[in-house]
C-alpha positions in Angstrom: 15.5 -148.2 9.4 17.3 -152.0 7.7 20.5 -150.6 6.2 21.0 -150.3 2.4 23.6 -152.9 2.3 21.7 -155.4 4.6 18.6 -154.9 2.6 20.4 -155.7 -1.0 22.1 -158.5 0.6 18.9 -160.0 1.8 17.3 -159.6 -1.8 20.2 -160.8 -3.7 21.0 -163.8 -1.8 17.1 -164.8 -2.7 17.9 -164.2 -6.2 21.3 -166.0 -6.2 19.3 -169.3 -4.4 16.9 -169.1 -7.2 19.4 -169.0 -10.0 21.5 -171.9 -8.1 18.3 -173.6 -7.8 18.0 -173.7 -11.5 21.2 -174.5 -12.4 21.2 -177.4 -10.2 17.8 -179.2 -11.0 17.8 -178.5 -14.8 21.4 -178.3 -15.5 20.9 -175.9 -18.0 22.0 -172.3 -18.6 19.3 -170.1 -16.6 17.2 -168.2 -19.4 16.1 -164.9 -18.6 12.6 -163.8 -18.9 11.4 -160.2 -19.9 10.1 -159.9 -16.1 13.9 -161.5 -14.6 15.5 -158.5 -17.0 13.6 -155.8 -15.7 13.9 -157.0 -11.9 17.6 -156.9 -12.8 17.7 -153.3 -14.1 15.4 -152.1 -10.7 18.1 -154.1 -8.4 20.8 -151.7 -10.2 18.9 -148.6 -8.3 20.4 -147.6 -4.9 18.3 -146.2 -2.3 21.6 -144.3 -0.9 21.4 -142.3 -4.2 20.0 -138.9 -3.5 18.8 -138.3 -7.3 17.1 -141.9 -7.3 15.5 -140.9 -4.4 14.4 -137.5 -5.7 12.8 -139.4 -8.7 10.9 -141.6 -6.5 9.9 -139.7 -3.9 6.3 -139.2 -4.1 5.2 -138.7 -1.0 7.3 -135.3 -0.4 6.0 -133.7 -3.4 2.6 -134.4 -2.4 3.0 -133.2 1.5 5.3 -130.4 0.9 3.0 -127.8 1.6 2.8 -129.0 4.9 6.5 -128.9 5.6 6.5 -125.2 4.0 3.8 -124.3 6.5 5.4 -125.8 9.4 8.8 -123.6 8.4 6.6 -120.5 8.2 5.4 -121.0 11.6 8.7 -121.6 12.7 8.1 -125.0 14.2 9.8 -127.5 12.2 12.8 -126.0 10.2 13.6 -128.7 8.1 14.6 -128.4 4.5 15.2 -130.3 1.4 19.2 -129.6 1.3 20.2 -131.6 -1.6 18.0 -134.2 -3.8 16.7 -137.1 -1.8 18.0 -135.8 1.6 16.1 -133.6 4.2 18.3 -132.3 6.7 18.3 -129.8 9.9 20.9 -127.5 10.8 21.3 -124.6 13.4 23.2 -122.6 11.1 20.5 -122.9 8.4 18.0 -120.0 7.0 15.1 -121.8 8.2 16.3 -122.0 11.7 17.2 -118.3 11.6 14.0 -117.4 10.2 12.4 -119.6 12.9 14.5 -117.9 15.7 13.7 -114.5 14.8 9.9 -115.6 14.2 10.1 -117.0 17.7 11.4 -114.0 19.3 8.6 -111.8 17.7 5.9 -113.7 18.6 7.1 -114.5 22.1 7.1 -110.6 22.9 3.3 -110.7 21.9 2.8 -114.1 24.1 4.4 -112.4 27.0 2.5 -109.0 27.1 -0.9 -111.1 26.7 0.0 -113.5 29.0 0.7 -111.0 31.8 -2.4 -109.5 31.6 -4.0 -112.9 31.6 -1.8 -113.8 34.4 -3.2 -110.6 36.3 -6.7 -111.3 35.7 -6.0 -114.9 36.8 -4.2 -113.3 40.0 -7.1 -111.2 41.1 -9.6 -113.9 40.8 -10.9 -114.9 44.4 -14.1 -117.6 43.3 -12.7 -121.6 42.5 -14.3 -121.7 39.4 -13.4 -117.9 37.9 -9.9 -119.3 38.6 -10.5 -122.2 36.8 -12.0 -120.6 34.2 -9.3 -118.1 33.8 -6.6 -120.8 33.7 -7.9 -121.9 30.3 -6.4 -118.7 28.8 -3.3 -118.9 30.1 -3.3 -122.6 29.4 -3.6 -121.7 25.8 -0.1 -120.0 25.5 1.9 -122.8 27.1 2.2 -124.5 23.6 4.1 -121.7 22.4 7.3 -122.0 24.9 7.6 -125.7 24.3 8.6 -125.2 20.3 12.1 -125.2 20.6 11.7 -128.5 22.9 9.3 -130.3 20.8 10.0 -128.7 17.6 13.4 -127.8 17.1 14.6 -130.4 19.6 13.3 -133.3 17.3 14.0 -131.6 13.9 16.7 -133.9 13.3 15.1 -137.0 13.9 12.2 -135.8 12.0 14.4 -135.0 9.1 15.9 -138.6 9.1 12.2 -140.0 9.0 11.2 -137.9 5.9 14.5 -138.9 4.3 14.0 -142.6 4.9 10.3 -142.1 3.3 12.4 -141.4 -0.2 14.6 -144.7 0.3 11.6 -146.6 1.2 9.9 -145.5 -2.2 13.0 -146.6 -4.0 12.9 -150.1 -2.6 9.3 -150.2 -3.0 10.0 -149.9 -6.6 12.7 -152.2 -6.8 10.8 -154.9 -5.5 7.2 -154.5 -7.0 8.1 -152.6 -10.4 5.8 -150.1 -9.5 6.2 -146.6 -8.1 4.2 -145.8 -4.9 1.4 -143.6 -5.6 -0.7 -141.4 -3.0 -4.2 -140.8 -4.7 -5.7 -137.4 -4.0 -3.2 -136.7 -1.3 -1.9 -133.3 -2.8 -5.7 -132.3 -3.2 -6.3 -133.5 0.6 -3.4 -131.6 2.2 -4.5 -128.5 0.2 -7.7 -128.6 1.9 -6.8 -129.6 5.3 -3.8 -126.5 5.3 -6.5 -124.2 4.7 -9.0 -125.8 7.0 -6.6 -125.6 9.6 -6.0 -121.6 9.0 -9.7 -120.9 9.0 -10.4 -123.2 11.6 -8.1 -121.6 13.8 -9.6 -118.0 12.9 -12.9 -119.1 13.7 -12.2 -120.7 16.8 -10.5 -117.9 18.5 -13.3 -115.6 17.2 -16.0 -117.7 18.6 -14.2 -118.2 21.8 -13.8 -114.1 21.7 -17.6 -113.9 21.1 -18.8 -116.7 23.7 -16.4 -116.0 26.7 -16.2 -113.1 29.0 -12.9 -111.7 29.7 -11.4 -112.7 26.1 -10.7 -109.3 24.3 -10.2 -109.5 20.6 -6.8 -108.1 20.5 -5.8 -110.8 23.1 -6.5 -113.3 20.1 -3.1 -111.8 18.3 -1.2 -114.0 20.6 -3.2 -117.2 19.9 -3.6 -117.6 16.2 -0.1 -119.2 15.5 -0.5 -121.3 18.4 -4.0 -122.6 17.7 -2.9 -123.0 13.7 0.1 -124.7 15.1 -2.0 -127.3 17.0 -4.1 -128.0 14.0 -1.4 -128.4 11.8 0.2 -130.9 14.1 -2.8 -133.0 14.2 -3.1 -132.7 10.5 0.4 -133.5 10.0 -0.3 -136.8 12.0 -3.2 -137.9 9.8 -1.1 -137.1 6.7 1.7 -139.4 7.9 -0.9 -142.1 9.1 -2.5 -141.9 5.9 0.7 -142.1 3.8 1.7 -145.7 5.8 -1.8 -146.8 5.4 -1.6 -146.1 1.5 1.8 -147.7 1.4 0.9 -151.1 3.2 -2.5 -151.5 1.0 -0.4 -151.0 -2.3 2.2 -153.6 -0.9 -0.4 -156.0 -0.2 -2.1 -155.9 -3.5 1.1 -155.9 -5.2 2.3 -159.0 -2.9 -0.8 -160.6 -3.7 -0.6 -160.2 -7.7 2.7 -161.2 -7.8 2.2 -164.4 -5.7 -0.4 -165.3 -8.2 2.3 -164.9 -11.1 5.4 -166.5 -9.3 5.2 -168.1 -5.7 9.0 -168.5 -5.1 11.2 -168.1 -2.1 13.0 -165.3 -3.8 9.7 -163.3 -4.2 8.5 -163.9 -0.6 11.9 -163.1 0.9 12.4 -159.5 -1.1 8.4 -158.7 -0.1 9.4 -159.7 3.7 12.5 -157.3 3.6 10.0 -154.5 2.0 7.5 -155.3 4.7 9.9 -155.2 7.5 11.1 -151.7 6.3 7.6 -150.5 6.1 7.2 -151.8 9.6 10.0 -149.8 10.6 8.9 -146.8 9.2 5.9 -147.2 11.0 7.5 -147.4 14.5 10.3 -144.7 13.6 7.0 -142.3 12.7 6.4 -142.2 16.7 10.0 -142.2 17.9 10.5 -139.1 15.6 7.6 -137.2 17.1 7.4 -138.9 20.3 8.2 -135.2 22.3 5.9 -133.5 19.9 2.7 -135.6 20.1 3.4 -136.7 24.3 2.9 -132.9 25.0 0.3 -132.4 22.4 -2.0 -135.4 24.2 -1.2 -133.9 27.8 -2.3 -130.2 26.5 -5.3 -131.8 25.1 -6.0 -133.8 28.2 -5.8 -130.5 30.3 -8.0 -128.4 28.3 -10.4 -131.0 27.8 -10.8 -131.6 31.7 -11.0 -127.6 32.3 -13.5 -127.0 29.7 -15.8 -129.8 30.6 -15.3 -128.7 34.2 -16.2 -125.1 33.6 -19.1 -126.2 31.3 -20.7 -128.7 34.4 -20.1 -126.0 36.8 -22.2 -123.4 35.1 -25.0 -126.0 34.6 -24.5 -127.0 38.5 -25.0 -123.4 39.6 -27.3 -121.8 37.1 -28.8 -125.1 35.6 -28.6 -125.5 31.7 -29.4 -122.4 29.9 -27.6 -122.3 27.1 -25.6 -119.1 28.1 -22.6 -117.8 26.2 -20.2 -119.1 28.4 -21.4 -122.5 28.3 -21.7 -122.4 24.6 -18.2 -121.2 24.5 -16.7 -123.8 27.0 -18.4 -126.6 25.1 -16.6 -125.3 21.9 -13.5 -125.8 23.3 -14.0 -129.2 24.9 -15.4 -130.3 21.4 -12.5 -128.9 19.6 -9.8 -130.7 21.8 -11.7 -133.6 21.8 -12.1 -133.8 17.9 -8.4 -133.6 17.6 -7.6 -136.0 20.0 -10.0 -138.5 18.2 -8.6 -137.5 14.8 -4.8 -138.4 16.2 -5.7 -141.7 18.0 -8.1 -142.8 15.4 -5.7 -142.4 12.2 -2.8 -144.1 14.1 -5.4 -147.1 14.9 -6.6 -147.3 11.2 -3.0 -147.8 9.8 -1.6 -150.1 12.1 -4.5 -152.3 11.0 -3.8 -152.1 7.6 0.2 -152.9 8.1 -0.1 -156.5 8.3 -3.6 -157.1 7.7 -3.2 -157.8 3.7 0.3 -159.5 3.5 -1.1 -161.8 6.2 -4.3 -162.6 4.3 -1.9 -163.3 1.2 0.4 -165.6 2.8 -2.0 -167.5 4.6 -4.0 -168.3 1.3 -1.0 -169.9 -0.2 -1.2 -173.5 -0.9 2.2 -174.5 1.1 1.5 -178.4 -0.6 1.9 -176.7 -4.0 4.9 -174.9 -3.4 8.6 -176.5 -2.7 10.7 -176.5 0.5 12.7 -173.0 0.3 9.4 -171.3 -0.6 7.7 -172.8 2.5 10.6 -171.5 4.9 10.2 -168.3 3.5 6.8 -168.3 4.2 6.9 -169.3 7.8 9.8 -166.6 8.0 7.5 -164.1 6.7 4.6 -164.8 9.5 7.4 -165.1 12.1 8.1 -161.6 11.3 4.7 -160.1 11.2 4.4 -161.6 14.6 7.5 -160.5 15.9 7.4 -157.1 14.6 3.4 -156.1 15.4 2.6 -152.8 13.9 2.5 -150.2 16.7 2.5 -146.7 17.1 4.5 -146.0 20.3 5.9 -142.3 21.5 9.1 -144.0 22.6 7.5 -146.2 24.8 5.3 -143.4 26.9 2.1 -144.4 25.0 0.6 -146.5 22.5 -1.4 -144.4 20.0 -4.7 -146.2 19.2 -8.1 -146.2 20.1 -7.4 -147.5 23.7 -5.6 -144.0 24.4 -9.0 -142.7 23.7 -10.6 -144.8 26.8 -7.7 -143.9 28.7 -8.0 -140.3 28.2 -12.0 -140.7 29.1 -11.3 -142.8 32.2 -8.6 -140.1 33.2 -10.5 -137.1 32.7 -13.5 -138.7 34.4 -11.6 -139.2 37.5 -10.3 -135.5 37.4 -13.7 -134.1 36.7 -15.0 -136.1 39.8 -12.5 -135.0 41.9 -12.9 -131.2 40.8 -16.8 -131.5 41.4 -16.4 -132.8 44.6 -13.9 -130.0 45.6 -16.4 -127.3 44.2 -19.6 -128.9 46.2 -17.2 -129.1 49.6 -17.2 -125.5 49.1 -19.4 -122.7 51.1 -21.5 -121.3 48.3 -21.9 -117.9 50.3 -18.5 -116.3 51.8 -19.9 -114.3 54.7 -19.3 -110.8 55.0 -18.1 -109.2 58.5 -20.1 -106.0 59.6 
């Protein structure tokens, strides 16, 4: 994120150039308008001041419930330790609770996992073996919580804190507080939906799939809920970026129509760069979490689709419980993967679109030379900082990720089905 002193220096230099221009041309004392006075008052605010960030950090207040649920699930033990700042500490109460909760759930997972592995070891048929792997695979996310949750908590805390700093800077430039309409209500609905979806998904698998006992579901509830909540968290973060982009472009268009000056263009350029870095830091902060998330989805979709196709090849399409259960699993994982990629794609499209349209609509012949230069700098900044969500270079999160996933899953399905066809259907018994 752009350091506070560099952000202030860029804005102040722009304002200084504007003041000197008026002094040089008009040879009179620069008369301040009400708009200029309000801008000077806002420029006294600092995004490093925790109390100021606390006042303007509407995004934290709106999605606080999600952070509480992640702490309750022992996935992300970050806390609001002081005004305007989110931190992570290994000695905090939230981390102590997370470790305790993780130990308790690990015992349950190990007990159920042992039974599932025993069933897996006693399976002789190839299809049944692949089918049994599915139940073991859903237990794996529990064991990477310390790596993909606690291990990235410090970077996530910095990312969340930077949201507060950005909103202070947004207020300084635009004169408005950044608002997120209906986001709080949406989060309440999504959070309740994640919990109900986890229960419904597991009960449906218990009813449809043979060998998935009801008591075994006790080891899966917190895992499936965590998977749902990870998807919800990514959606909310992307929606926040999208709303901020739309609001910034709307304010930029409004202010350019009132006063198209070099100082205004420069101020919005720095603010847009701040938003662009916030988008990029989203992928960097959660790189471990969502890299493993994607791998988990790819694996489960492949196994579930193969199991369903195998049943159809052997017995025809009879709408059996096993077929339906496997299709439910594949549809569930595919839906979460689609939401993950699609919301990122929509967010990245909005980051530069509105601002770029406004810049291109300015009649450069009607503005002075410094303003023309600032317009060129802004367009160059957009071109040199493309809106891309990258998981630290491992993958770009957009709709192309879906097409890559489909092609990869198709290849593995062909290999598995060819292997199945090559196996003898009946194993001869010795007499």
